N, CA, C and O atoms as CSV, one atom per row, in Angstrom:
chain,resi,resn,atom,element,x,y,z
A,1,MET,N,N,99.481,80.647,94.093
A,1,MET,CA,C,99.200,81.222,92.683
A,1,MET,C,C,98.446,81.072,92.289
A,1,MET,O,O,97.450,81.755,92.528
A,2,ALA,N,N,98.459,79.967,91.340
A,2,ALA,CA,C,97.496,79.285,90.316
A,2,ALA,C,C,96.178,79.457,90.757
A,2,ALA,O,O,95.274,80.015,90.135
A,3,ARG,N,N,96.110,78.845,92.084
A,3,ARG,CA,C,94.878,79.069,93.217
A,3,ARG,C,C,94.184,80.032,93.441
A,3,ARG,O,O,92.961,79.898,93.479
A,4,VAL,N,N,94.661,80.995,93.604
A,4,VAL,CA,C,94.556,82.109,93.283
A,4,VAL,C,C,93.821,82.643,92.490
A,4,VAL,O,O,92.653,82.958,92.716
A,5,ARG,N,N,94.523,82.831,91.300
A,5,ARG,CA,C,94.068,83.560,89.593
A,5,ARG,C,C,92.588,82.765,89.544
A,5,ARG,O,O,91.548,83.389,89.758
A,6,ARG,N,N,92.593,81.364,89.250
A,6,ARG,CA,C,91.767,80.042,88.825
A,6,ARG,C,C,90.206,80.560,89.786
A,6,ARG,O,O,89.081,80.223,89.419
A,7,TRP,N,N,90.489,81.449,91.078
A,7,TRP,CA,C,89.658,81.821,91.858
A,7,TRP,C,C,89.288,83.172,91.628
A,7,TRP,O,O,88.876,83.752,92.633
A,8,CYS,N,N,89.322,83.827,90.580
A,8,CYS,CA,C,89.387,85.473,90.196
A,8,CYS,C,C,88.868,84.946,89.115
A,8,CYS,O,O,87.722,85.375,88.988
A,9,GLU,N,N,89.128,84.294,88.354
A,9,GLU,CA,C,88.535,84.005,87.008
A,9,GLU,C,C,87.352,83.279,87.271
A,9,GLU,O,O,86.666,83.216,86.251
A,10,LYS,N,N,86.791,82.645,88.343
A,10,LYS,CA,C,85.291,81.935,88.696
A,10,LYS,C,C,84.438,82.984,88.938
A,10,LYS,O,O,83.228,82.907,88.726
A,11,ARG,N,N,85.156,84.254,89.498
A,11,ARG,CA,C,84.173,85.039,90.299
A,11,ARG,C,C,82.889,85.511,89.710
A,11,ARG,O,O,81.725,85.434,90.105
A,12,VAL,N,N,83.524,86.096,88.496
A,12,VAL,CA,C,83.009,86.357,86.747
A,12,VAL,C,C,82.476,85.587,85.775
A,12,VAL,O,O,83.447,85.075,85.216
A,13,PRO,N,N,81.218,85.114,85.117
A,13,PRO,CA,C,80.653,84.559,84.466
A,13,PRO,C,C,81.637,85.130,82.934
A,13,PRO,O,O,82.079,86.251,82.683
A,14,GLU,N,N,81.685,84.379,82.467
A,14,GLU,CA,C,82.475,84.651,81.069
A,14,GLU,C,C,82.120,85.460,80.123
A,14,GLU,O,O,82.874,86.175,79.464
A,15,HIS,N,N,80.632,85.344,80.005
A,15,HIS,CA,C,79.823,86.646,79.101
A,15,HIS,C,C,79.421,87.543,79.989
A,15,HIS,O,O,78.219,87.807,80.001
A,16,VAL,N,N,80.136,88.084,80.746
A,16,VAL,CA,C,80.511,89.502,81.014
A,16,VAL,C,C,81.435,90.035,81.082
A,16,VAL,O,O,81.481,91.263,81.158
A,17,ARG,N,N,82.581,89.180,81.074
A,17,ARG,CA,C,83.778,89.637,81.510
A,17,ARG,C,C,84.775,90.316,80.584
A,17,ARG,O,O,86.005,90.266,80.597
A,18,ASP,N,N,83.491,91.312,79.341
A,18,ASP,CA,C,84.174,92.584,78.156
A,18,ASP,C,C,83.951,93.677,79.606
A,18,ASP,O,O,84.784,94.517,79.944
A,19,GLU,N,N,82.894,93.470,80.178
A,19,GLU,CA,C,82.329,94.577,81.473
A,19,GLU,C,C,82.690,94.767,82.665
A,19,GLU,O,O,82.409,95.814,83.248
A,20,VAL,N,N,83.664,93.373,83.469
A,20,VAL,CA,C,84.294,93.283,84.394
A,20,VAL,C,C,84.827,91.914,84.492
A,20,VAL,O,O,84.553,90.893,83.862
A,21,ARG,N,N,85.987,92.249,85.819
A,21,ARG,CA,C,86.584,90.996,85.734
A,21,ARG,C,C,87.923,90.979,87.172
A,21,ARG,O,O,88.628,91.447,88.066
A,22,VAL,N,N,87.598,90.374,86.649
A,22,VAL,CA,C,88.742,90.046,88.406
A,22,VAL,C,C,89.916,89.354,88.349
A,22,VAL,O,O,89.932,88.140,88.145
A,23,GLU,N,N,90.954,90.044,88.519
A,23,GLU,CA,C,92.375,89.755,88.876
A,23,GLU,C,C,93.609,89.485,89.997
A,23,GLU,O,O,93.711,90.198,90.995
A,24,CYS,N,N,94.084,88.912,89.852
A,24,CYS,CA,C,95.449,89.031,90.800
A,24,CYS,C,C,96.872,89.590,90.150
A,24,CYS,O,O,97.377,89.211,89.093
A,25,ASP,N,N,97.490,90.804,91.259
A,25,ASP,CA,C,98.911,91.157,90.753
A,25,ASP,C,C,99.669,90.445,91.642
A,25,ASP,O,O,99.355,90.236,92.814
A,26,ILE,N,N,100.752,90.037,91.048
A,26,ILE,CA,C,101.589,89.332,91.864
A,26,ILE,C,C,102.402,90.147,92.117
A,26,ILE,O,O,102.587,90.953,91.205
A,27,THR,N,N,103.175,90.330,93.287
A,27,THR,CA,C,104.101,90.660,93.710
A,27,THR,C,C,105.268,89.508,94.726
A,27,THR,O,O,104.836,88.406,95.064
A,28,PRO,N,N,106.623,89.916,95.090
A,28,PRO,CA,C,107.247,89.031,95.397
A,28,PRO,C,C,106.897,88.582,97.090
A,28,PRO,O,O,107.040,87.508,97.673
A,29,ARG,N,N,106.332,90.052,97.604
A,29,ARG,CA,C,105.880,90.088,99.382
A,29,ARG,C,C,104.004,89.502,99.029
A,29,ARG,O,O,103.620,88.508,99.645
A,30,HIS,N,N,103.244,90.047,98.272
A,30,HIS,CA,C,101.728,89.717,98.363
A,30,HIS,C,C,100.982,89.269,97.327
A,30,HIS,O,O,101.726,88.724,96.512
A,31,LEU,N,N,100.086,89.256,97.059
A,31,LEU,CA,C,98.691,89.256,95.946
A,31,LEU,C,C,97.923,89.779,95.943
A,31,LEU,O,O,96.956,89.422,96.616
A,32,THR,N,N,97.891,90.880,95.224
A,32,THR,CA,C,96.572,91.859,95.460
A,32,THR,C,C,94.954,91.490,94.149
A,32,THR,O,O,95.091,91.570,92.928
A,33,ILE,N,N,93.745,91.156,94.770
A,33,ILE,CA,C,92.709,91.452,93.868
A,33,ILE,C,C,92.237,92.357,93.624
A,33,ILE,O,O,91.909,93.152,94.505
A,34,VAL,N,N,92.053,92.551,92.507
A,34,VAL,CA,C,91.366,93.510,91.907
A,34,VAL,C,C,90.557,93.464,91.205
A,34,VAL,O,O,90.332,92.266,91.032
A,35,GLU,N,N,89.564,94.343,90.327
A,35,GLU,CA,C,88.545,94.465,90.014
A,35,GLU,C,C,88.977,94.803,89.137
A,35,GLU,O,O,90.052,95.321,89.441
A,36,VAL,N,N,88.733,94.876,87.605
A,36,VAL,CA,C,88.810,95.680,86.411
A,36,VAL,C,C,87.719,95.932,85.764
A,36,VAL,O,O,86.739,95.188,85.812
A,37,ARG,N,N,87.791,97.376,84.858
A,37,ARG,CA,C,86.564,97.715,84.168
A,37,ARG,C,C,86.956,98.513,83.019
A,37,ARG,O,O,87.704,99.485,83.127
A,38,PRO,N,N,86.419,98.081,81.827
A,38,PRO,CA,C,87.007,99.194,80.797
A,38,PRO,C,C,86.812,100.587,80.944
A,38,PRO,O,O,86.277,100.997,81.974
A,39,PRO,N,N,87.151,101.326,80.113
A,39,PRO,CA,C,87.024,102.699,79.996
A,39,PRO,C,C,85.485,102.754,80.142
A,39,PRO,O,O,84.626,101.946,79.788
A,40,TRP,N,N,85.365,104.348,80.977
A,40,TRP,CA,C,84.236,104.751,81.251
A,40,TRP,C,C,83.568,105.569,80.458
A,40,TRP,O,O,82.413,105.962,80.623
A,41,HIS,N,N,84.862,106.027,78.919
A,41,HIS,CA,C,84.742,107.047,78.275
A,41,HIS,C,C,85.733,106.678,77.257
A,41,HIS,O,O,86.876,107.034,77.544
A,42,PRO,N,N,85.578,105.988,76.016
A,42,PRO,CA,C,86.554,105.755,75.277
A,42,PRO,C,C,87.647,106.520,74.392
A,42,PRO,O,O,88.560,106.151,73.653
A,43,ASP,N,N,87.131,107.765,74.808
A,43,ASP,CA,C,87.154,108.769,74.256
A,43,ASP,C,C,88.525,109.750,74.816
A,43,ASP,O,O,89.266,110.419,74.095
A,44,LEU,N,N,88.596,109.599,76.342
A,44,LEU,CA,C,89.181,109.677,77.638
A,44,LEU,C,C,90.315,108.777,77.746
A,44,LEU,O,O,91.455,109.233,77.842
A,45,SER,N,N,90.089,107.582,77.737
A,45,SER,CA,C,91.496,106.880,78.287
A,45,SER,C,C,91.207,105.517,77.323
A,45,SER,O,O,90.065,105.482,76.864
A,46,SER,N,N,92.193,104.267,76.918
A,46,SER,CA,C,91.944,103.238,76.354
A,46,SER,C,C,91.942,101.864,77.448
A,46,SER,O,O,91.432,100.745,77.409
A,47,GLU,N,N,92.620,102.452,78.217
A,47,GLU,CA,C,93.001,102.004,79.925
A,47,GLU,C,C,91.706,101.392,80.651
A,47,GLU,O,O,90.629,101.956,80.841
A,48,TRP,N,N,92.115,100.016,81.027
A,48,TRP,CA,C,90.967,99.557,81.869
A,48,TRP,C,C,91.426,100.438,83.087
A,48,TRP,O,O,92.252,101.348,83.160
A,49,THR,N,N,90.635,99.874,83.981
A,49,THR,CA,C,90.612,101.024,85.925
A,49,THR,C,C,90.921,99.112,86.093
A,49,THR,O,O,90.476,98.113,85.526
A,50,ARG,N,N,92.096,99.428,87.390
A,50,ARG,CA,C,91.934,98.571,88.522
A,50,ARG,C,C,92.058,99.170,89.644
A,50,ARG,O,O,92.741,100.106,90.060
A,51,PHE,N,N,91.095,98.307,90.172
A,51,PHE,CA,C,90.106,98.740,91.599
A,51,PHE,C,C,91.171,97.764,92.990
A,51,PHE,O,O,90.439,96.849,93.368
A,52,PRO,N,N,92.129,97.722,93.538
A,52,PRO,CA,C,92.016,96.992,94.704
A,52,PRO,C,C,90.867,96.556,95.621
A,52,PRO,O,O,89.988,97.342,95.972
A,53,ILE,N,N,90.926,94.845,96.117
A,53,ILE,CA,C,90.079,94.801,96.335
A,53,ILE,C,C,89.915,94.404,98.085
A,53,ILE,O,O,89.264,94.837,99.035
A,54,ALA,N,N,91.389,92.825,97.723
A,54,ALA,CA,C,91.796,92.640,99.124
A,54,ALA,C,C,93.412,92.275,98.768
A,54,ALA,O,O,93.679,92.444,97.579
A,55,ARG,N,N,94.348,91.878,99.478
A,55,ARG,CA,C,95.439,91.210,99.578
A,55,ARG,C,C,96.063,90.065,100.582
A,55,ARG,O,O,96.151,90.184,101.804
A,56,LEU,N,N,96.421,89.078,99.905
A,56,LEU,CA,C,97.043,88.153,100.775
A,56,LEU,C,C,98.780,88.784,100.448
A,56,LEU,O,O,99.407,89.304,99.525
A,57,HIS,N,N,99.040,88.253,102.124
A,57,HIS,CA,C,100.272,88.417,102.522
A,57,HIS,C,C,100.568,87.688,103.149
A,57,HIS,O,O,100.145,87.391,104.266
A,58,TYR,N,N,101.878,86.976,102.145
A,58,TYR,CA,C,102.681,85.523,102.653
A,58,TYR,C,C,103.704,85.810,103.169
A,58,TYR,O,O,104.582,86.343,102.491
A,59,THR,N,N,103.912,85.520,104.632
A,59,THR,CA,C,105.270,85.259,105.566
A,59,THR,C,C,106.075,84.256,105.917
A,59,THR,O,O,105.910,83.443,106.827
A,60,ARG,N,N,107.432,84.397,104.743
A,60,ARG,CA,C,108.102,83.235,104.806
A,60,ARG,C,C,108.056,82.816,105.819
A,60,ARG,O,O,107.457,81.753,105.980
A,61,SER,N,N,108.772,83.590,107.109
A,61,SER,CA,C,109.470,82.693,108.472
A,61,SER,C,C,108.020,81.899,108.719
A,61,SER,O,O,108.210,80.694,108.880
A,62,SER,N,N,106.724,82.264,108.781
A,62,SER,CA,C,106.194,81.507,109.129
A,62,SER,C,C,104.959,80.638,108.538
A,62,SER,O,O,104.035,79.931,108.941
A,63,ARG,N,N,105.328,80.964,107.738
A,63,ARG,CA,C,104.696,80.209,106.521
A,63,ARG,C,C,102.989,80.420,106.371
A,63,ARG,O,O,102.152,79.537,106.554
A,64,GLN,N,N,102.892,80.942,106.230
A,64,GLN,CA,C,101.488,81.799,106.831
A,64,GLN,C,C,101.122,82.863,105.670
A,64,GLN,O,O,101.826,83.680,105.077
A,65,TRP,N,N,99.701,82.525,105.571
A,65,TRP,CA,C,99.580,83.503,104.024
A,65,TRP,C,C,98.359,84.483,105.284
A,65,TRP,O,O,97.886,83.606,106.006
A,66,SER,N,N,97.842,85.724,105.662
A,66,SER,CA,C,97.336,86.592,106.186
A,66,SER,C,C,96.153,87.790,104.998
A,66,SER,O,O,96.567,88.049,103.868
A,67,LEU,N,N,95.352,88.126,105.277
A,67,LEU,CA,C,93.933,88.558,104.621
A,67,LEU,C,C,93.950,90.273,105.244
A,67,LEU,O,O,94.063,90.522,106.444
A,68,TYR,N,N,93.784,91.580,103.925
A,68,TYR,CA,C,93.838,92.310,104.597
A,68,TYR,C,C,93.025,93.379,103.160
A,68,TYR,O,O,93.114,93.109,101.962
A,69,TRP,N,N,92.283,94.570,103.764
A,69,TRP,CA,C,91.414,94.803,102.919
A,69,TRP,C,C,91.757,96.125,103.767
A,69,TRP,O,O,92.231,96.447,104.857
A,70,ARG,N,N,91.011,96.921,102.121
A,70,ARG,CA,C,91.464,98.466,101.765
A,70,ARG,C,C,91.036,99.588,101.788
A,70,ARG,O,O,90.075,99.809,101.051
A,71,ASP,N,N,91.325,100.197,102.242
A,71,ASP,CA,C,90.314,101.517,103.336
A,71,ASP,C,C,89.845,102.426,101.726
A,71,ASP,O,O,89.969,101.971,100.589
A,72,ARG,N,N,89.339,103.694,102.091
A,72,ARG,CA,C,89.412,104.684,101.150
A,72,ARG,C,C,90.501,104.792,100.517
A,72,ARG,O,O,90.514,104.547,99.311
A,73,ASN,N,N,91.663,105.184,101.194
A,73,ASN,CA,C,92.527,105.932,100.974
A,73,ASN,C,C,93.432,104.806,100.178
A,73,ASN,O,O,94.534,105.007,99.669
A,74,GLN,N,N,92.793,103.744,100.196
A,74,GLN,CA,C,93.668,102.500,99.156
A,74,GLN,C,C,95.154,102.413,99.929
A,74,GLN,O,O,96.252,102.320,99.382
A,75,ARG,N,N,94.876,102.469,101.288
A,75,ARG,CA,C,95.523,101.530,101.759
A,75,ARG,C,C,95.247,100.670,102.845
A,75,ARG,O,O,94.407,101.024,103.673
A,76,PHE,N,N,96.049,99.202,103.001
A,76,PHE,CA,C,95.445,97.813,103.886
A,76,PHE,C,C,96.151,97.785,104.572
A,76,PHE,O,O,97.343,98.077,104.662
A,77,HIS,N,N,94.894,97.135,105.557
A,77,HIS,CA,C,94.972,97.221,107.292
A,77,HIS,C,C,94.875,95.435,106.945
A,77,HIS,O,O,94.463,94.748,106.010
A,78,ARG,N,N,95.447,95.212,108.149
A,78,ARG,CA,C,95.265,93.426,108.354
A,78,ARG,C,C,93.619,93.002,109.007
A,78,ARG,O,O,93.248,93.333,110.133
A,79,TYR,N,N,92.867,92.292,108.119
A,79,TYR,CA,C,91.638,91.970,108.291
A,79,TYR,C,C,91.889,90.980,109.776
A,79,TYR,O,O,92.449,89.884,109.817
A,80,ASP,N,N,91.364,91.648,110.786
A,80,ASP,CA,C,91.062,90.899,111.838
A,80,ASP,C,C,89.914,89.624,112.596
A,80,ASP,O,O,90.194,89.039,113.642
A,81,LEU,N,N,88.928,89.445,111.987
A,81,LEU,CA,C,87.658,88.496,112.048
A,81,LEU,C,C,88.664,86.828,111.141
A,81,LEU,O,O,87.900,86.025,110.607
A,82,LEU,N,N,89.820,86.579,111.084
A,82,LEU,CA,C,90.701,85.948,110.418
A,82,LEU,C,C,92.262,85.768,110.770
A,82,LEU,O,O,93.141,86.583,110.493
A,83,ASP,N,N,92.426,84.580,111.414
A,83,ASP,CA,C,93.699,84.169,111.538
A,83,ASP,C,C,94.398,83.963,110.636
A,83,ASP,O,O,93.887,83.309,109.727
A,84,PRO,N,N,95.663,84.351,110.485
A,84,PRO,CA,C,96.395,83.754,108.773
A,84,PRO,C,C,96.310,82.200,109.249
A,84,PRO,O,O,95.980,81.534,110.231
A,85,SER,N,N,96.982,81.996,107.502
A,85,SER,CA,C,96.605,80.341,107.409
A,85,SER,C,C,98.077,80.062,106.923
A,85,SER,O,O,98.986,80.887,106.829
A,86,PRO,N,N,98.109,78.721,106.636
A,86,PRO,CA,C,98.711,78.178,105.548
A,86,PRO,C,C,98.610,77.857,104.213
A,86,PRO,O,O,99.424,77.395,103.413
A,87,HIS,N,N,97.237,78.255,104.107
A,87,HIS,CA,C,96.753,77.783,103.110
A,87,HIS,C,C,95.818,79.327,102.472
A,87,HIS,O,O,95.257,80.152,103.193
A,88,VAL,N,N,95.872,79.346,101.326
A,88,VAL,CA,C,94.855,80.169,100.645
A,88,VAL,C,C,93.267,79.963,100.872
A,88,VAL,O,O,92.369,80.780,100.671
A,89,ASP,N,N,93.220,79.236,101.132
A,89,ASP,CA,C,91.603,79.061,100.238
A,89,ASP,C,C,90.307,79.242,101.628
A,89,ASP,O,O,89.108,78.966,101.629
A,90,PRO,N,N,91.235,79.839,102.738
A,90,PRO,CA,C,90.217,80.470,103.947
A,90,PRO,C,C,90.086,81.467,103.829
A,90,PRO,O,O,89.012,82.016,104.073
A,91,LEU,N,N,91.608,82.364,103.217
A,91,LEU,CA,C,91.351,83.281,103.255
A,91,LEU,C,C,90.109,84.291,101.766
A,91,LEU,O,O,89.416,85.309,101.754
A,92,LEU,N,N,90.422,83.363,100.926
A,92,LEU,CA,C,89.572,83.530,99.161
A,92,LEU,C,C,87.966,83.754,100.170
A,92,LEU,O,O,87.336,84.795,100.350
A,93,GLN,N,N,87.741,82.675,100.564
A,93,GLN,CA,C,86.722,82.082,101.562
A,93,GLN,C,C,85.661,83.166,101.958
A,93,GLN,O,O,84.459,83.415,101.875
A,94,GLU,N,N,87.076,83.754,102.532
A,94,GLU,CA,C,86.002,85.557,103.798
A,94,GLU,C,C,85.995,86.467,102.780
A,94,GLU,O,O,85.557,87.610,102.911
A,95,ILE,N,N,86.597,85.886,101.462
A,95,ILE,CA,C,86.201,87.458,100.715
A,95,ILE,C,C,84.945,87.632,100.202
A,95,ILE,O,O,84.224,88.618,100.049
A,96,ASP,N,N,84.794,85.983,99.872
A,96,ASP,CA,C,83.697,85.540,99.077
A,96,ASP,C,C,82.253,85.682,99.841
A,96,ASP,O,O,81.222,85.998,99.248
A,97,ARG,N,N,82.356,85.311,101.703
A,97,ARG,CA,C,81.797,85.500,102.346
A,97,ARG,C,C,81.402,87.153,102.851
A,97,ARG,O,O,80.220,87.469,102.991
A,98,ASP,N,N,82.432,88.064,103.082
A,98,ASP,CA,C,82.257,89.316,102.651
A,98,ASP,C,C,81.734,90.172,104.015
A,98,ASP,O,O,81.473,91.371,103.919
A,99,PRO,N,N,81.590,89.337,105.473
A,99,PRO,CA,C,80.735,89.347,106.532
A,99,PRO,C,C,80.455,91.088,106.826
A,99,PRO,O,O,79.320,91.439,107.148
A,100,ARG,N,N,81.186,91.763,106.735
A,100,ARG,CA,C,81.118,92.985,106.978
A,100,ARG,C,C,81.318,94.252,105.635
A,100,ARG,O,O,81.604,95.428,105.862
A,101,ALA,N,N,81.095,93.679,104.298
A,101,ALA,CA,C,81.199,94.563,102.927
A,101,ALA,C,C,81.970,94.557,103.011
A,101,ALA,O,O,82.127,93.574,102.287
A,102,ILE,N,N,83.229,94.871,103.392
A,102,ILE,CA,C,84.759,95.799,103.057
A,102,ILE,C,C,85.027,94.973,101.981
A,102,ILE,O,O,85.880,95.724,102.455
A,103,PHE,N,N,85.168,94.428,101.288
A,103,PHE,CA,C,85.677,93.586,99.621
A,103,PHE,C,C,85.088,93.874,98.499
A,103,PHE,O,O,85.594,94.162,97.415
A,104,TRP,N,N,83.378,93.735,98.977
A,104,TRP,CA,C,82.979,94.396,97.469
A,104,TRP,C,C,81.263,94.670,97.715
A,104,TRP,O,O,80.176,94.441,97.185
A,105,GLY,N,N,81.829,95.278,98.821
A,105,GLY,CA,C,80.921,96.329,99.403
A,105,GLY,C,C,79.428,95.968,99.796
A,105,GLY,O,O,78.689,96.830,100.271
């Protein structure tokens, strides 16, 4: 989890973090990488918007991490270009690479 958090911090230069951030939401079963942006109109809301980018799912029985992508309906699907891995690094590298433009557009 610490590795993913460090990766998220490195995605956005510090001088623009008031405009966009990349963060990691953690649950017992998965990590969701989200893009976070400030309110579009301060009079309407003070909440930052959270847009899911990718999900890393850990399977305890196999001790493997799997990568999932999000569709337009915010449902996650298994990413088929990369096999599960015991380490998150290959998954994070694939999100960076984004050969199908499904993570970052």
